[in-house]
C-alpha angles and dihedrals in degrees: 000000000000122000121189116204113197130181147113129291113299091005095131098261096132094045091050092049091050092049093049092047093049090049089053094049120100109257119256096013112129115228091007094151127063123211115198105197121198100184123109123201103234093156141019095263092055091045088055091049092051091048091052092051090050091050091052091059119077133212092287089079133088116189133212118185109216112162092173111356104075099148095061090044091053090056087070094057119111103156135021112336132193122199108202108210139001091179094063089041091055092047090051091051094048094048089050090052094242125154102261095191091055091045091051091051091048090050091050090051092048092049090058090062099052110112097207136047117295125207115197119198117202138160122239099223099167098081097078138062123316106267115253098224132061090238091051092051092046090051093048091050094046091048090052092051092047092049090050091051092049091046090053093054096037120099090209132022125191130184111212121207124167089352092302123118122226111193111228097170116022121214136118128012121331 
């Protein structure tokens, strides 16, 4: 079962993914949920953000930091898993000069092998202004293609705005 949670920055996507994963976890099992985090702390503000996210999660969570290598990290999943977030992952790939289309296809293949529910967090970046720079436009376009790919393979897709989910593709629990 794959659920894609889309939305803008600070829309409540991560909180929703965490809540759904915890609800899917077997009761009383320590570290039943896996968070695969893609953020890297390149400055103090990002380090603070990462620390806040860690503090929001309780003892039910195990964490793997995988800024670019999501497929190998997914191989370690046995229960509910949250990938937070595909937007930072894509940015990391692009800045490293990696083939994002190939990486997206590899991620889709890896997701099909995960035994438990997966909750993907991703930003919808195509609702705003056209980016000014070629890199910005390339990122926006690549993010749109990645979101479309993940939506195709997902059983359920939700758009989160102001902390409220709008179901775009029904399927599975919600």
